N, C-alpha and C positions, 0 to 999 in steps of 0.2 A: 850448291854443288861446286861452284868455282873455288870458294874458299877451302872446301874439303880437299879438292885435288891439289890446290897449291900447298896445303899442309902436308899432303902425302909426298909431294916433290921437294919440300923444304928439308934442309939438313937438321932436322930435329933429332935429339938423342933418343927419344922414345916417341912413338906415334900411336896415340890413342885419342879418343874424343876430347879429353881434357886438353892435351897439349896442342892438338890441331885447332880447337876453339880458341885457346889463348893466343896462338899464332895469328889467328884471323881477327883478334881484337874482341872476341866475345867474352862475356863475364861468366858464362857457364857452358857446359857441353850439351845443353838440352837440344839446341838446334841440330847439332851434328848427330846426336843420338836419334832424333826424330828422322833425320835423313836416312839413317842406316836401318832403323827398325820399324818405323811406322809408315813410311811413304811407299806407295805401290809403284813399281817400275814396269814399264813395257820394254823389255830388253830388245825386242825387234825394232821398236821405234827409235830407241837410243842408238842402236847400232846403225840404223839407216841415217840418222842425223849426223853421226860421226863420219860415216862414209861420205856423205854429201859435203860436209865441211872440208874434210881432207882432200877430196877431189877438186873442190873449188879453189882451195888455198895452196895446196902443195902438189896438185896433180900435174903429170907430165905424160903425154901420149906414149913416150918411149920407156916409161918406168915399169919396173917389175917389183911386185911386193913379195917378200920372202918372210915367212913366219917360222921361227925356230923355237920350238918349245923344249929343247933339250936343256936349256939353262947354261949352256957353255958359251 
C-alpha cells in the first residue's frame, strides 16, 4: 500500500499499475493489481487508522478540519 500511495504522489507522466509498480521497483504490476482488485478492505477500519495516525502525529487541540469537495 505504501508503494502504491507513493506512486500516486510521484510526478509520473501516467499513473497506472504498470508505471506505479515500476516506480516502486517491481518487475510486474501483479502486486498493485492484486491490491486494487482482489484484496478486501474494511473502509471503516482504514478510516479509523488514518484518523488515529493523523491525530497522533499532526493533531492540535486548536485545529479545525475543513473539507472542500468543490475542487477549487
